[in-house]
C-alpha positions as CSV (number, residue, x, y, z in Angstrom):
1,M,0.0,0.0,0.0
2,N,1.5,3.3,-1.0
3,T,2.2,5.8,1.7
4,L,0.9,9.3,1.1
5,V,1.9,12.4,3.1
6,I,-0.7,15.2,3.4
7,L,0.7,18.5,4.7
8,G,-1.9,20.7,6.2
9,A,-5.1,19.6,8.0
10,G,-7.3,22.6,7.3
11,K,-10.4,22.7,5.2
12,I,-8.9,21.2,2.1
13,G,-6.4,18.9,3.8
14,R,-9.3,17.2,5.8
15,M,-11.2,16.5,2.6
16,V,-8.1,15.2,0.8
17,C,-7.4,12.9,3.8
18,H,-11.0,11.7,3.9
19,L,-11.1,10.7,0.2
20,L,-7.8,8.9,0.2
21,A,-8.2,7.2,3.6
22,K,-11.7,6.0,2.8
23,S,-10.6,4.5,-0.5
24,G,-8.6,1.8,1.3
25,D,-5.7,2.0,-1.2
26,Y,-3.4,4.4,0.6
27,S,-1.7,4.6,4.0
28,V,-1.9,8.3,5.0
29,R,0.5,10.4,7.1
30,I,-0.9,13.8,8.1
31,G,1.2,16.7,9.1
32,D,0.0,20.0,10.5
33,A,1.3,22.8,12.7
34,A,-1.3,21.9,15.4
35,Q,-1.9,18.7,17.2
36,A,-5.7,18.8,17.5
37,P,-6.6,18.2,13.8
38,I,-4.0,15.4,13.6
39,D,-5.6,13.7,16.6
40,M,-9.1,14.1,15.2
41,L,-8.1,12.5,11.8
42,S,-6.0,9.8,13.4
43,R,-9.0,8.7,15.6
44,R,-11.4,8.8,12.7
45,Y,-9.4,6.8,10.1
46,P,-7.5,3.6,11.1
47,N,-5.0,4.0,8.2
48,V,-4.1,7.6,9.1
49,R,-1.3,8.6,11.5
50,G,0.3,12.0,11.9
51,Q,2.5,14.4,13.7
52,V,3.1,18.0,14.2
53,V,5.4,19.5,11.6
54,D,7.1,22.8,10.9
55,F,6.5,23.6,7.2
56,G,9.5,25.9,7.2
57,N,12.0,23.4,8.7
58,S,13.8,20.8,6.6
59,Q,14.4,18.3,9.4
60,S,10.8,18.4,10.5
61,L,9.6,17.8,6.9
62,D,12.2,15.0,6.4
63,A,10.8,13.1,9.4
64,L,7.4,12.8,7.7
65,L,8.6,12.3,4.1
66,Q,11.0,9.5,4.9
67,G,9.9,6.4,2.9
68,A,6.7,8.0,1.5
69,W,5.5,7.5,-2.1
70,A,4.0,10.9,-2.6
71,V,3.3,14.2,-0.8
72,I,0.3,16.5,-1.2
73,S,0.9,20.0,0.0
74,C,-2.3,21.7,1.4
75,A,0.0,24.0,3.4
76,P,0.2,27.8,2.8
77,Y,1.4,28.5,-0.7
78,H,4.7,30.1,0.4
79,C,5.8,26.9,2.1
80,N,5.7,24.9,-1.1
81,P,9.3,25.6,-2.5
82,L,10.9,24.0,0.6
83,I,8.3,21.1,0.6
84,A,9.0,20.4,-3.0
85,E,12.8,20.6,-2.4
86,R,12.6,18.0,0.4
87,A,10.2,15.8,-1.7
88,K,12.9,15.7,-4.5
89,E,15.6,14.9,-2.0
90,H,13.6,11.9,-0.8
91,G,12.4,10.7,-4.2
92,V,8.8,11.4,-3.4
93,H,6.1,12.4,-6.0
94,Y,4.9,16.0,-5.3
95,F,1.5,17.6,-5.7
96,D,0.2,21.0,-4.6
97,L,-2.7,23.4,-5.0
98,T,-1.0,26.8,-5.2
99,E,-2.1,29.6,-7.5
100,D,1.0,31.6,-6.8
101,V,3.1,32.2,-10.0
102,W,6.5,32.7,-8.3
103,V,6.1,29.5,-6.1
104,T,5.1,27.5,-9.2
105,Q,8.2,28.7,-11.0
106,Q,10.4,27.3,-8.1
107,V,8.6,24.0,-8.3
108,K,9.0,23.8,-12.1
109,E,12.8,24.3,-11.7
110,L,13.0,21.5,-9.2
111,A,11.0,19.2,-11.6
112,A,13.4,19.7,-14.5
113,D,15.7,16.7,-13.6
114,S,13.5,15.0,-11.1
115,R,13.1,11.2,-11.0
116,T,9.7,11.6,-9.6
117,L,6.6,13.5,-10.8
118,F,6.0,17.1,-9.8
119,A,2.4,18.3,-10.3
120,P,1.9,21.8,-9.0
121,Q,-1.5,23.7,-9.3
122,C,-3.7,20.6,-9.5
123,G,-6.8,21.8,-7.6
124,L,-9.7,23.7,-9.2
125,A,-8.2,26.8,-10.7
126,P,-5.5,26.3,-11.7
127,G,-6.2,22.6,-12.2
128,F,-9.5,21.2,-13.4
129,I,-10.4,24.4,-15.3
130,T,-7.2,23.9,-17.4
131,I,-8.2,20.3,-18.3
132,V,-11.6,21.6,-19.4
133,A,-10.1,24.3,-21.6
134,N,-7.9,21.8,-23.4
135,H,-10.9,19.5,-23.9
136,L,-13.0,22.3,-25.5
137,M,-10.1,23.2,-27.8
138,R,-9.3,19.7,-29.0
139,S,-11.9,19.5,-31.8
140,M,-11.3,23.1,-33.0
141,T,-8.8,24.6,-35.3
142,E,-7.4,28.2,-35.2
143,V,-8.7,29.0,-31.7
144,T,-8.7,32.7,-31.3
145,D,-10.1,33.3,-27.8
146,L,-10.1,31.2,-24.6
147,H,-11.9,32.6,-21.5
148,L,-11.7,30.8,-18.1
149,R,-13.9,31.9,-15.2
150,V,-14.3,30.4,-11.8
151,G,-15.9,31.5,-8.5
152,A,-16.3,30.0,-5.1
153,L,-19.3,31.8,-3.8
154,P,-21.6,31.6,-0.7
155,R,-25.1,30.5,-1.6
156,Y,-26.7,32.9,0.8
157,P,-24.5,36.1,1.0
158,S,-25.5,38.5,3.7
159,N,-22.8,41.2,3.8
160,R,-21.9,44.1,1.4
161,L,-19.0,42.1,-0.1
162,K,-21.5,39.3,-0.9
163,Y,-18.8,36.9,0.2
164,N,-17.9,34.4,2.9
165,L,-14.6,32.8,3.5
166,T,-14.6,29.4,1.9
167,W,-10.8,28.6,1.6
168,S,-7.4,30.2,2.4
169,T,-7.7,33.8,3.3
170,E,-4.0,34.3,2.6
171,G,-4.5,32.8,-0.9
172,L,-7.5,34.9,-1.6
173,I,-5.7,38.2,-0.8
174,N,-2.7,37.0,-2.8
175,E,-4.7,36.5,-6.0
176,Y,-6.3,39.9,-5.6
177,C,-2.9,41.7,-5.3
178,N,-0.5,40.0,-7.8
179,P,-0.1,40.6,-11.5
180,C,-2.1,38.3,-13.7
181,E,-0.7,36.3,-16.7
182,S,-2.6,36.4,-19.9
183,V,-2.1,36.1,-23.7
184,L,-3.1,39.2,-25.6
185,H,-2.8,39.3,-29.4
186,G,-0.6,36.3,-29.3
187,E,1.9,37.8,-26.8
188,L,2.4,36.6,-23.2
189,T,1.7,39.6,-21.0
190,S,0.8,40.6,-17.5
191,V,-2.4,42.5,-16.5
192,P,-3.3,44.1,-13.2
193,P,-5.7,42.4,-10.8
194,L,-9.2,43.6,-10.2
195,E,-9.4,45.1,-13.7
196,Q,-11.3,44.3,-16.9
197,L,-14.5,43.9,-15.1
198,E,-17.3,42.1,-17.0
199,R,-20.8,40.9,-16.3
200,L,-22.0,37.4,-17.1
201,T,-25.1,35.3,-16.7
202,I,-24.8,31.6,-15.9
203,D,-27.9,29.4,-15.3
204,G,-30.0,32.5,-14.7
205,G,-27.6,33.9,-12.1
206,E,-26.0,37.4,-12.5
207,Y,-22.3,37.6,-11.7
208,E,-19.3,39.8,-12.4
209,A,-15.8,38.7,-13.2
210,F,-12.4,40.4,-13.0
211,N,-8.7,39.6,-13.3
212,T,-7.0,37.6,-10.5
213,S,-3.6,36.0,-10.5
214,G,-2.6,32.4,-10.9
215,G,-5.7,30.8,-12.4
216,L,-4.2,29.9,-15.7
217,G,-1.3,27.8,-14.3
218,T,1.0,26.9,-17.2
219,L,-1.7,27.3,-19.8
220,A,-0.7,30.8,-20.9
221,I,2.8,29.8,-21.7
222,T,1.6,26.6,-23.4
223,L,-0.9,28.4,-25.7
224,K,0.9,31.7,-26.4
225,D,1.9,30.6,-29.9
226,R,-1.5,28.9,-30.7
227,V,-4.3,31.1,-29.3
228,K,-4.6,34.9,-29.8
229,N,-6.2,35.7,-26.5
230,V,-6.2,33.7,-23.3
231,N,-7.4,35.1,-19.9
232,Y,-8.6,34.0,-16.5
233,K,-11.0,35.9,-14.2
234,T,-12.6,35.2,-10.8
235,I,-16.4,35.2,-10.6
236,R,-18.1,37.1,-7.8
237,Y,-21.5,38.6,-7.1
238,P,-22.0,42.1,-8.6
239,G,-20.4,44.9,-6.5
240,H,-17.7,42.8,-4.9
241,C,-14.9,44.1,-7.1
242,E,-15.6,47.8,-6.4
243,L,-15.5,47.2,-2.6
244,M,-12.2,45.3,-2.9
245,K,-10.6,48.1,-4.8
246,F,-11.7,50.5,-2.1
247,L,-10.0,48.3,0.5
248,L,-6.9,47.5,-1.4
249,H,-6.3,50.7,-3.2
250,D,-8.0,53.6,-1.5
251,L,-7.3,52.3,2.0
252,Q,-3.9,51.0,0.9
253,M,-4.5,47.6,2.4
254,Q,-2.5,46.1,-0.4
255,E,0.5,47.3,1.6
256,H,-0.8,45.7,4.8
257,Q,-2.0,42.2,3.7
258,G,-1.4,40.6,7.1
259,M,-3.7,43.2,8.6
260,L,-6.4,42.7,6.0
261,R,-6.2,38.9,6.5
262,D,-6.8,39.5,10.3
263,I,-9.7,41.8,9.5
264,F,-11.3,39.2,7.2
265,E,-10.9,36.3,9.5
266,R,-12.2,38.3,12.5
267,S,-15.2,39.9,10.7
268,M,-16.2,37.7,7.7
269,P,-17.8,34.3,8.6
270,A,-16.8,31.1,6.9
271,T,-19.5,29.0,5.3
272,F,-19.9,25.4,4.2
273,Q,-23.0,26.3,2.2
274,D,-21.3,27.4,-1.0
275,Q,-21.4,26.9,-4.8
276,I,-18.6,26.7,-7.3
277,V,-19.4,28.4,-10.6
278,I,-17.2,27.3,-13.5
279,F,-17.4,28.8,-17.0
280,V,-15.0,28.2,-19.9
281,S,-15.5,29.3,-23.5
282,A,-13.3,28.7,-26.6
283,T,-13.9,30.5,-29.9
284,G,-12.4,29.2,-33.1
285,T,-13.0,27.3,-36.3
286,Y,-15.0,24.1,-36.2
287,H,-15.7,22.3,-39.5
288,G,-14.8,25.5,-41.3
289,R,-17.2,27.7,-39.4
290,L,-16.5,30.3,-36.6
291,T,-17.9,28.5,-33.5
292,E,-17.9,29.0,-29.7
293,R,-17.8,26.0,-27.5
294,T,-18.8,26.5,-23.8
295,Y,-18.6,24.6,-20.6
296,A,-20.6,25.9,-17.7
297,K,-21.3,24.1,-14.4
298,T,-22.3,24.9,-10.8
299,I,-21.2,22.5,-8.1
300,Y,-22.8,22.7,-4.7
301,H,-21.9,21.7,-1.2
302,Q,-23.1,18.2,-0.5
303,Q,-23.1,15.3,1.9
304,I,-20.5,12.6,1.3
305,D,-20.2,9.5,3.5
306,G,-22.7,11.1,6.0
307,E,-20.8,14.3,6.4
308,N,-21.4,17.8,5.0
309,W,-18.6,19.1,2.8
310,S,-18.4,22.5,1.1
311,G,-18.2,22.9,-2.7
312,I,-14.7,24.3,-2.5
313,Q,-13.5,21.4,-0.4
314,I,-15.0,18.9,-2.8
315,T,-13.8,20.5,-6.1
316,T,-10.2,21.2,-4.8
317,A,-9.7,17.9,-3.1
318,A,-11.3,16.0,-6.1
319,G,-8.8,17.7,-8.4
320,V,-5.7,16.7,-6.6
321,T,-6.8,13.2,-5.4
322,A,-7.9,12.3,-9.0
323,I,-4.5,13.2,-10.3
324,V,-2.7,11.3,-7.5
325,D,-5.0,8.3,-8.2
326,M,-4.3,8.4,-12.0
327,L,-0.5,8.3,-11.2
328,H,-1.2,5.4,-8.9
329,E,-3.0,3.6,-11.7
330,G,-0.1,4.2,-14.2
331,K,-2.1,6.7,-16.3
332,L,0.4,9.5,-15.9
333,P,4.1,9.9,-16.5
334,S,6.2,9.0,-13.4
335,S,8.8,11.8,-13.5
336,G,9.3,15.4,-14.5
337,L,6.7,18.3,-14.6
338,L,3.1,17.5,-15.1
339,K,1.1,20.2,-16.8
340,M,-2.7,20.1,-16.2
341,E,-3.4,20.7,-19.9
342,T,-1.9,17.3,-20.7
343,I,-4.4,15.4,-18.7
344,D,-7.3,13.7,-20.6
345,Y,-10.7,15.2,-19.6
346,E,-12.6,11.9,-20.0
347,A,-10.1,9.9,-18.1
348,F,-10.2,12.5,-15.3
349,L,-14.0,12.3,-15.0
350,Q,-14.0,8.5,-15.0
351,N,-11.7,8.5,-12.0
352,R,-13.4,7.6,-8.7
353,F,-12.4,11.1,-7.3
354,G,-12.7,13.0,-10.5
355,K,-16.4,11.9,-10.7
356,Y,-17.4,14.7,-8.4
357,Y,-17.0,17.0,-11.3
358,A,-19.1,14.8,-13.6
């Protein structure tokens, strides 16, 4: 039985642990900065054991990675370069969920001559949305425009931001503040976050979307010579973007991100009653005619194995666990860098964890 290390026992880490431990095909080691979540998971699943780990300390990480088959980082994104470095040293397959461009670049460099697989950015966005985009493009020629949109939204918003915390607050602020990669007129470029606001309607719901960083993963680089325009935006309820600009720009909270994180976590409730809105469109030539192909789906929180899980937990965990499982089944390369756009859409959905997107 392959031994998997999961680093981080927060919202996403718990769901990843649940899916893999319940499958019966993996022995799981869980590492977290606190003892309480480790004890809870170890009591609940007989094939899970764990220990407190310092994500910023090589020796602490080594103690958990020794003899493991793979590691899934659900730790804060800035911890991933060291985790990836230690994974490479131990010959351990590496997976993460980060949207941070700089962090991913560090992981890509480590993957260059690795004897094991390195798969960064394999959650929802980046991750599954990249697989969908490649699927839409496959039957088309001369694709001119590719638009990727994703939003993790509360089903019942009750504040002026029309938002509740559903995942990492630190990651949320990070994607609102960093430059955003895109392809514009065939050139790889960078655009500012919170700009290029648009309105869209999906299944009768009214939303807005605006630039945020990291959602494209490696897709922009892969497609810059093939597709004229490629961009990613985050979906929110109308009015959210304007208030975030007020906080980040007018009140200069972009220079005090730690303070903004504390304010959000003190004042903005979390919720498990959420919905994940996914929208991807590709415009190009199909059988000689200009055609737009669209994927649109809303995934809700649901009960799995008698427990309520949020939509963001399900979609993020399903993304990374399906890819881990596909490697376990021999359906992915066993070394080097894995780009999400190389994963087959149908094979992903047929996986026992990928099915949550089906």
